[in-house]
N, C-alpha and C positions, 0 to 999 in steps of 0.2 A: 481366890484372888480378888482383891477390891479393885473394881473399875466402874467408872460412871456409865457404862454402856452395858447392855444385857449381854450375858454370856450364855452359850458360845456364840461367836460372831460368824455368820456366813460371809464369804467375801462378795462383793458385787461383781456380777458377770457381764459378758459382752455377747452381743448378737453378731453373727458373721455376715459381712457384706462383701460385694465383689470388688470394690475399689475404694480408695482413700476418699471420704466424704468432704465437701466444702460447706462451711458454714460460719458466720460471723461469731458464734458463740462456742466454737469448738476448740479444744486444745489436744494436741497429739503427742503420743509418747511412743517409744519403741516397745514391741510386745517381746518381752523376755520369756524364754522357754526353759524354766525350771520347775521347783515345786512351789506353787502358790502357798503363801504362809501368812497368817495373821500373827504379827508378834505382840504379845502381851507381857507387860512387865510391871511388877508391884514390889519395889524394893529389890531384894535378892531373889525373888520368886519370878521365874521366866517361864513362859509357855510359848511354844511354836506350833501353832495350830494349822493343820493342813485344811485344804478346801473341803474335805468332808469331815472336818473337826477332828481327824484322826492325829493324835499327839505325835510331833516330829522331834520333840526336844531331845530325847535320849539318843536320837541318831546323829545330832549335830551339836556335841557339847561344846565345840569351838565357837559355833554361832551363839550359842546361849552366853558364853564368857564374853563375846564381843558386845552383846546386848547390854550386859551388866556394866561394862566398862565405857560404852560409847553413847547409849541412848538415855533419854531422861528416866528418873527413878520410877515414874509411873506414866505409863503410855500404852497405846494401842496403834500399831502401825501395820498397813497393808503393805507386803513385800513379796519378793520372790527370792528364793534360796537357789543359788547357782554354783557351779564349779567351773573354773576356767582351766585350760591347758595350753601348752605351746610356750614358745620362747618370747621374750619381750619383743614387741613389734609383730608378732605373728601369733597372738593369743586368740583363743575363741572359746565359746561355751562348750563343755564337755558333757553332753547328756548321758553317755555311758558310764563315765565315773560318778556322776551324781546319783544315777539309779543304783549303783553298787553301794551306795552309802546306807541303803536300807537293809540292814542285816541283823539277825537276832542275837548274834554273839557279842557280849560287851567287849571282849578282847579285840575283836575285828573293827567294832565301832571306834575304839580308841585308837588303833593303828591307822585306820583310814582318815580319822579326823587329823592326824599328823601328816599323812602322805598326800591326801588329796583334800585340803581344807576348803570348806564351803564359805560363801560370802552372801551378803544380803544386799538386794537393790530394793529401795524404798520408793513407793509412788503415791501413798495417801496417808493422811493423818486422821485417826477416827477418835482418839481421846488423848488428852494431855493433862496430867494432874487430876483435878476434880472435874474438868470440862469434857462434856460430850460434844464433839464437833461434828457429828454425823449429819445434823440438819443444816449446816453451813453450806453455802455454795461451794463448789469445787475449787474456784479461784481463791477463796478465803483459806481453805484447807491446804491448798498448795503452798500459799504464802507462809502459813505457819510451819509447814513442813520444811520449807527451805531454811526458815529461821532457826528451827529445832536442830537442824543438821549442819549448820553453818561452819560448826568447829571441825568438821570431819576433814582429814587430808586424803591425798590421793593414794597413799599406801594403806589406809584404813580398810578392814574387810566389810565396812558398811558404806553403801554408795546412795546418792539421790539420783533417780532416773532423770534423763533429759525430758524437756517438754518444749512445744513451740506452739504458736498458733498460725504458723505459715503452713498451708496444705502443700506447697511445692517443696518445702524442706521435708516434710513428712514423707512425700513421695520419694525424695532421695534416700531417706532413711530406709524406706521400704525395700529400695533397689539395692543399697550398699550394705547394710547391717546384716543381712542374711548371711553373708560370707563370714561373719563372726559367729554364727550360730543362733541368731535371734530369729523370731518367728514371724514378724510382720509389724504392723502398726496398730495402736488403739487410739480411738477418738473418744473424748469426754466432753460433755456439756459444761462449761464454766459456771453456769448458774445452778447446776443440779446438786441435790443432796446426795449422801452416800445411801444407797438402797441395798442392803444385804440380801443376798440370794436372788436378785432380780437382774435381768439382762438389759441394763439401761446404758451400757456402754456399746461402742461399735468396734469391731475388729476386722482387719484385712490380713489374710494369711496367704502365703505363697502356695500355689498348686501346680504340680506337674503330673505328667503321666509316665508309665513305664510298663514294659511287658516283663512278667516273671513266670517262673515255672512252679506249679504246685507239686511238692514232694511229700506231703502228709496232711493229715487233718486231726484235730482233736474233737472228741465227741462232746456234744453239749451238756452243760451242767445238769439238765433234766434227765439226761440219759437217752435222749431221743434226738437224732439227726446230728448234723455237723455243728460243732461249736465254733470253729475257726479253721480256715485253710492256711497252711504254712507254705511260705514262698521262698524260693532260692534264685539265685543268679549265677551263672557260670564265671569263674575267674580263677586266678593263680592264687594258691594258698601254700605257704611254705614250700615254693618251688614246685608244686604240682597243680594239675588242673582239678578243680572241685566245683560241686554244686554248693554254693555258700549260702546258708540261711541269711535271709535279710528282713524277715518280718511276717506279718499275717494279715489275713482279712477276717474280722469277727462279726460284722454287721450284716445279718440276713434275716428276712422273715422266716418264721417257723416252717412254713410250707416248702420254702427253698431249702432249709436245713434238711428236712426229710428227703427231698428229691436228690440232694447232693450225696447222701448215703448210697442210694442206688446207682447214681451216675458214677461214683468212684469205685464201686464193688469190684468191677473187672480189673482195676488196677492195683488192688491192694497187694502188697508184697507178702508173700507166705514162704515158709520153709519147706523142706522136703516132706514134713509131716503134715503140711497144709494148714500150719499154725502161724498166726501173725507174731513176727519177732518183737521183742521189747525194744522200744525206742523212746528217747526223752530229749527235750530241749531245755534251755535255761528256764529257772523258775521265775514266778512273778517278783518284781521288786518290792512289792508290799506284803507278800506272804511266802515265806520259805516252805509252807507245808502244802501249797498249792500243787496239785497233780500236773506234772509236766509231761506225762506220757502221751504219745500220739501214735496214730495208725499210719504207717509208711505206705506211700503209693509210688508206683513207677512214674518217674518225671516225664511225662508225656503231654500233659496239659498246659497250655500257655493262657495266661489271663492278663489283660490290660487293667492297670490299677491307677488311681489318682493318689498323689502323696504331696507332702509339703516339703520336707527335707530329708536328705539321707546324710547321716553321720558315720564316717568310716564305712563299714559294709552293713549297715542297718538302717532301714527306714526309722526315722525319729519317732513316728506314731503309728497307730494302725492305719492301714491304707484303705481306700474305698474301691470296691469292685465296680468296674466299668463295663467290661464285656469280654467274652471268650474270644481268643484269637487262634483258631484252628489253622489259619494260613501260616503261623509262624512256627519255625523249627525251634524246639526248646534250646538246642545248642547255640542258638543266635542270640539268646537272652543273656547278656553279659554285664557284668558289674561296671566295667570301664565305659559303658555306653550310656549309663544313667545320667541325666543332666544335674549338675551341681552349681551352687553359687560361687562366683569368684571369691577368693579369700579376702577377708577384711579383718583388720586388728581389733580385737575386742577392747584393748586398751583405748583406742580412739573413741569407741562408743561410750566407755565409762568416763572418759574425759578427764 
């Protein structure tokens, strides 16, 4: 592919901070929670490159078709791939349906492209024609992006993200847009160049806490210690009470991983022969071959975790361990008690 910038392109990253910053040279944008994607087009050749430079093109043929139809013949644009769900006036981002789009079977890829079509939200212009724009200030790149996408209509599957220089409006976005499935707010310096792979932006994300029950663990990829703890919350499922899987904790020091094996040994579920029964959960969205087996344990340990959002009955991302809660009864950890953002229409966010 012919581009005026070096390929592959790593997206510019953001450093996490605790609150919306204030500065005369800052611009603010909603933080979209989808698949980060650098869109590259050179004529009919289109590549959708993920944050890790993993090609996403084959998983989103409808997005590639929209790029060919609606974007300039030669360009590089920093975007987010998203999927929406809900009725008009009550739409939101749907992370679960988006994650299901990563599938190895071509027939399923084509079917899901029709059933749950993805869209692009654009927020930075890196190259246009023969021009490398990465060294320009963000204010100039944003103006060029607005001009480049000025022809798009409200029903097109490619969108230009909002931006503002008003920190109070950014705080309102942070508060309200979460109800549409967004992740927070990003702040960018108006005078900054595009810096691939570097954390030169700032991001503010939502953080909440919840108590959940450990029902199993996966062994670390090294074969030594706990790789992740699997968490559940009690709730009604198909008319019956269940411990419903909601996510997991994966970030532990190696010493803690080894200690957790011993700590959970007395709780491991075994059959009448003393063997551990086979159990598995959903596979990784990026690797259908990834081992999803886990070691089941009796649901007696309660842990307090930090999380950003819950969608349906799943934490949107991996959660952070805070502390054990021996004072909590596992049956008291219920799905309906988890704090959620008030609903907000995604259509209003897209404008």
